[in-house]
N, C-alpha and C positions, 0 to 999 in steps of 0.2 A: 407557409400556407400558400396553396396555389390560387390563381385568379378565380377559378370556377367556384371554389368554396367561399372566397371573399364576396363574389357576386351574389351567391345564394344568401349569405348573411345580410348583405346590404339590402337585397329585395325584401327579405323577411322584416328587417327593421323598418323599412319604409311602409310595408303593408300593415304594420302595427299602428301606424299613424296616417291613415289614408287621407282624412280631411286636411290635416296640417300639411301633408305632402302636396295635395292638390292646390291649396291656397298659396303655397310657396311657388308652385309651377305657374300660377296665374299671372304673376308679374312677367315671367319669361314669355308666356303665351301672348299676352297683350303687346309686349315689346316687339316680338318677331312679327306678329300680325300687322302691327302698325307700320313697321319698316317696309314690309312687302307691299302693303296697300298704298302708302305714301309714294314709294318709288314707282309703283305702277301708274298712279295718277300723274306724277311728274313726267314720266316717259311717254304716257299716252298724250299728254298735252303737247309735248315736244314733237311727237310724230304727227299730230293733227296740224300743228303750225307748219311743219315741213311740207305736208301734203297740200295744204292751202296755198303755200307759196309756190309749190311746183305747178299747181293748177293755173296760177297767174302767169307762169313763165319763169322757170328757174334761171334762165340766162337773159332776163329782161334788163334793159338799161334805160334809166330815166334821166332826162336832161331838162333842167329848169333854170330860169334866170336866177342869178345869185345876188346876195346883198353886196353893195359896194358904196364907197364914199364919193360924194361929189361936193366940192366946195367945203370940205370938212364935215358934211352932214351924211350920215349913213342912210342910204336909200333902202327901203323895204323891197324884197324880191317881187312882191305883187305889183309894184309901181315900175319895175324895170321892163324895158322894151328891147332887150339886147339880142333876142333870138329872131332871126329872119328866115323866110322861106329858102333863101340861098344857103343858109347853114344846113338846113335839112337836106337839101339837094347835094351839098358837098359831102356830108357825112354818109349819105347813101352810096357814094362811090368808093368808100373804104372797103378793102378786101375782107375784113373780119365781120362785116355787118351782113346778117342774113335777111333782116327785114327792118324797115324803118317807117315811121309815120309822124308827121307833125301833130300837135294837139292844141286845140282851142276849145273853150267851153263857156257856156252861159246857162245860168239858172233862170227858170221861168215857168209860166203856167201853160200846160198843154190842154187843149180844149177839143172835145168831140161832141157836138150837139149840146146836150144838157150835162154832160160829164166833163169834169176837169180834174187835173192832177198836177201838182208841182213836181218838177223833175229837172234834170240837167241834160242839156244837149251837148254832145262832144263832136267837134269837127275833126275828122281823121281821114286816113286813106284805107283801102282794103287791107294793107299789111297789118294794120292795128289789130285786126281779128286774129291773125296768126300769132302776133306778139302776146296778146292777152288770152290766148287759147279760147276764143269765142267762136261759136258756130251759128250759121243762119239755119233755123229750123224750117221756116216757111218763107216762100218768096225768093228774092235774090238780093245780091249785094250791089251797091252802086258801083259804077264803072269809072274808068279814067275820063271818059267823055263827060260824065256827070260832074266830075271834079273841075274840068276845064270850063264848063258852062255854069258852074256854081248852081247846079240844079237844086230845086226845092224838093228833095226827096229825103227820106229818113228810114231808119230801121229801129224798131222798138224792142225793149226788153220785156220780159214776161210780166213784171210788176206793173209796168206802164200799160200794157195791153189789158190786164185784168181790171185796172181802174178806169180806162177810157172805153173799154168794150165789155162791161160787166155781164152782158147777156150772152156772151160766147160768140159774137159775130166775128167773121174773118176780117182782120184789120187790113190785110194786104189789098192795095188798090184804093183804100179809103183815104180821105183827106182830113188831116187834123191841123189845128192851128197851134203854133208856138208863138205866144204873144199875139201879134197881128199878122204873122207870116203863115200862109197855108203851106203845109208840107204833105206830099203824097207818101203814104206808107208803102214801101216796096219789099219789106221783109220783117221777120220776127226772129229774135235771137233765141237760141236754146237756153233753157233755164240753168243757172249755175248756183242759185241759192245764196246764202250768206257766207262771207269769208271768216277767217279766224279772228278778225277784229270786230265781227258783228255787223259788217256793212252789207247791205243788200246789193249783190252784184247784178240783179235783174232790173234795178231801178235806173235805167240808162236809155238814152236815145242817141243813136249814131247818125251822122250826116257827113257829106263831103266837107273837108276843112275850109274850102273856099266859100262854101255857102254860109258857114258860121262866121267867117271872117268878114265877108262883104255884106251879107244881107242882115245879119243879126248884130254883130259887134261893131262893124264898120272900122276895122283896124287893119294895119298893114304889117303887123308882126305876129309871131306865134307865141303861145304861152308855154309851150313845152315840146319836147320831142321824145317819143318812145321808140326804142330799137331793141333788137335781140342779136346777140352774138351768134356766130356759127355753132358754137357749143360752149358749155360752161368752162371748159379748160382755157378757152381763148377770151373770156370775158374781160379779165384785167388788161390783157394786151390790147383789146379793142377800145377799152376806156382810155388808155394812154394815147392811142392814135386819135381818138375823138378830141381829147383835151388839147393835143398839139394842133389839130386842125382848127378848132374854134379859137384858140389863142392867136393863131396866125391870121385868121379871118377878121378877128376883132381888134387886131393890131395892139395886143397887150404886151407891154414890155416885160423883160425877164424878171424884174424885181416887183412887178405889180401883181395884185390878186386877180383871180379869175372873176369875170362878171357873169359866171354861170356855175351851176352845180351839177355834177354827174353822180348818180347813185345807181347801184345795181341791186338785184334781188338777193345776191349773195351777201351783201352787207346787211340787208334787212334780215335775212335768214340767220346770219351770225349773231346779230343783236338780239333777236328773239330767242335763239337757242341759248345765248349767254344768260338772259333773264330767266328762261325756263330752267336751266341748270342750277342757277342760284336758288330758285324757289324749291327745286327738288332736293338740293343739299340741305336747305333750311328745314324742310319737312322731314327728311331722314334724320337730321340731328334731333329734332323734337321727339320723333318716334324712338330714337336711340336712347333717350332719357329713360324711357320705360324699361329698356333692357338693363340699364344701370340700376334702376330701382329694384328690378327683379333679382339682380345679382346680390344687392345688399340684403334682400329678403332671404336668399340662400345662405349667406353668411350668418345671418341672425338665427335661422333655424338650425344650422349646423352647430352653432355655439350652444343653443338650447339642448340639442341632441347629445353633445359631448358632456354637458353638465348632468343631464339625466342619466347617462350611461357610464358615469365615472367608476362606479363599483364594478360594472361588467368589464370595463377596460382593465381595471386592476387585476381582476380574476384571470382574464385571458393572458395578461402579461406575466402573471405569477406561475402559469403552467407552460410558459415557453414562447408565447407570442412576442415577436420582436416589434420594436418601434415602427419599422417600415411596414409591417403587416397592418398595424393600427392606422397608420397614415394612409395606406392604400385603400383600406376599407372605407374610411370616411370620404376619401376623394371619390371613390366609386359611387357612393351615395349621392354626392353633390353632382357628379356628372350625369347620373341617371335622371335626377330631377331636371337638370338643365336640358339634356338631350330630349327627354320625353316632352318637356314644355316646348322645345323647339319644333319637334315634329307636329305637335298639336297646333302650335302657332302658325306653321306654314300652311296647314289645312285651313285654319280660320282666316288667315290672310288672303288665300286664294278665293275663299267663299265671300269674304268681305269685299274684295275687289270686284268680283262678279256682281254683287248686289249694288255696288256703287254705279256700275255701268248700266244695270237694268233699271234701277230706281231713279238715279240722278241724271242718267244719260251722259255722263262724262266720259270722254275717251280715256281708255286705260290700256296699258300694255305691260303684262307681267314678264319680267326678264328672269331667266334661269339664274343668272349671277346673283340677283337680289335674294332668292331663296337660299342658294348655297352660302352666300355671305352671312345671312341671318343665322343659318344653322351653325356655321363655324364660329361666329361670334358668341352665340349662346353656349356652345360647348366650352370655349375659352373662358367665358364668364363663370361657368360652373367650376372649372379647375382653379381659376384665379381666386374667386371668393370662397371656395371650399378648402383651399390649401391651408390657410392660417388656422381655422378651427381644427382641421385634421392634424396639423403639426402640433397644436396645443395638446390634442389627445395623445399623440405619440410620445410627447415629452413628459407625460405624467409619471410620477413615482409610483410603482406598483403598490408599495406598502401604504402610502398615503391615500391612494385611490381606493383600496379595499376598505380602509377606515372611513371613507367619505360617507356621510349620511345625507 
């Protein structure tokens, strides 16, 4: 018997039990749709994190004081004063460093007339804006002369502006107080919104680092250093050069631990991607269980079909149908159910992903491979779970099958 005839017989058999056929397909539909949707959500989250990190500067390098032991007692990094202005200047001379800025910060209350707002002021250099991909929207950036003079000037983020100047006044040229220190606003940063970790990137105040060190904190050390490598390919090489320079400057012995920590955005990106990949795999595995349940449903229905059509099988075999013909017919029925369910499942998965993006506003990204993979898996599922019932049908004894009631 040729494949065309077997296909017609299979379609007719399925058409005789439309509702049962659809309910069997439902498990495959839900499984395929779940896999596509879950993978789209996972990939969308991963892409969103990558974009957010890229906006912060993909080749950014962060240096902070590290934990170390003194007199047998481990010192917290917050209490360490190991980074000096000289370290920042020495690192700035390294060939792989494109931009570098020291960093000191202090939290406090900003006041403008009757309006006040708690925020954090960061003492930096103009390079900091290039490193963090920040732009001045209105006004100007402070100069090297402002840094030398520890000038009382600052640049405000949009969130701070909205809270200190709620009536829409132009803040440039106005004087605000940080604690008891008057600061002239010379610029406003372009809004960046929240990052992937939910932090408001516009809730910031920038000032010359010397101003924060001398006038606000009264310290002679810096709390951190931000830098950017020439490009991402040279980030690790630049970190190695920075480590060697700082160990030499801090006179750290070969067998001693560093009194500083160097981190890059690449490390953060890899860590976030690893977490995101793990969650995506977990979601895909959970969704894959639906495919397994759908496959078991196919096996169950095919078993029922074989039992119901035992006499038909016996009659066909008695007039010349071979065992392989019976096997092929039932396999075709199983594959039709799984493939049809897979096609509908892909459509449902794409629609569900679109609804998730529209209603929940979650970032999603449908990948072609996820649809292809789901479709291939559901086809294999149909063959795998349909083979045993089909083999049972093919191995029936024609005489016993005809006598079956």
